[in-house]
C-alpha positions as CSV (number, residue, x, y, z in Angstrom):
1,M,-14.4,-2.1,42.1
2,N,-11.7,-4.5,42.3
3,T,-8.1,-3.8,41.3
4,N,-9.0,-7.1,38.6
5,D,-12.1,-4.3,37.1
6,I,-9.2,-1.3,37.2
7,F,-6.8,-3.5,35.3
8,K,-9.5,-4.9,32.5
9,L,-10.5,-0.9,32.3
10,L,-6.8,0.1,32.1
11,Q,-6.1,-2.4,29.5
12,T,-9.4,-2.4,27.3
13,V,-8.6,1.8,27.2
14,L,-5.1,0.9,26.3
15,L,-5.4,-1.7,23.3
16,F,-8.4,0.5,22.7
17,S,-6.0,4.0,22.0
18,L,-3.0,1.8,20.6
19,G,-6.2,0.4,18.0
20,I,-6.0,4.7,17.1
21,F,-2.1,5.4,17.0
22,I,-1.4,2.4,15.1
23,G,-5.0,3.5,12.4
24,Q,-3.8,6.9,12.5
25,T,-0.5,6.5,11.4
26,A,-1.6,3.6,8.5
27,S,-4.4,6.4,7.6
28,S,-1.3,9.4,7.6
29,F,1.2,7.3,5.8
30,L,-0.9,6.0,3.1
31,Q,-1.9,9.5,2.2
32,N,2.3,10.5,2.0
33,E,2.8,8.1,-0.1
34,A,-0.2,8.0,-2.6
35,F,-0.1,11.8,-2.6
36,Y,3.7,11.3,-3.4
37,R,3.2,8.3,-6.6
38,R,0.5,10.8,-8.2
39,R,3.0,13.7,-7.9
40,I,4.6,11.3,-9.7
41,V,2.7,9.7,-12.3
42,L,1.4,12.9,-13.7
43,E,5.6,14.5,-13.9
44,K,5.8,11.8,-15.9
45,F,3.1,12.6,-18.3
46,Q,3.4,16.6,-18.0
47,H,7.1,15.3,-19.8
48,D,5.7,12.8,-22.4
49,L,3.1,15.4,-23.6
50,C,5.9,18.4,-23.4
51,D,8.0,16.2,-25.5
52,H,5.3,14.5,-27.2
53,L,4.0,18.2,-28.6
54,S,7.3,20.0,-29.6
55,E,7.3,17.3,-32.1
56,V,4.1,18.3,-33.8
57,D,3.2,18.8,-37.0
58,C,1.9,22.5,-36.5
59,T,0.1,22.0,-40.5
60,N,-1.5,18.2,-39.3
61,L,-3.4,19.7,-36.1
62,E,-6.6,18.4,-36.7
63,D,-5.3,14.9,-37.0
64,P,-6.3,12.5,-34.9
65,K,-3.7,10.3,-35.7
66,L,-1.8,13.4,-34.0
67,L,-3.4,12.1,-29.5
68,I,-2.4,9.1,-30.5
């Protein structure tokens, strides 16, 4: 094995390691971003649901228009 082969081997290992690192970093970022966005959507939904339910007329609970 000459020095050119060792250089190519090290270059390939470095390239694959860099690719794995970038892939894991992107995956971690996207998972965290999706988690926080789901939390924001859920909080807004729960807030709207609480507002809607606080104004409910309890005598017409079986009315299908209540959920709209």
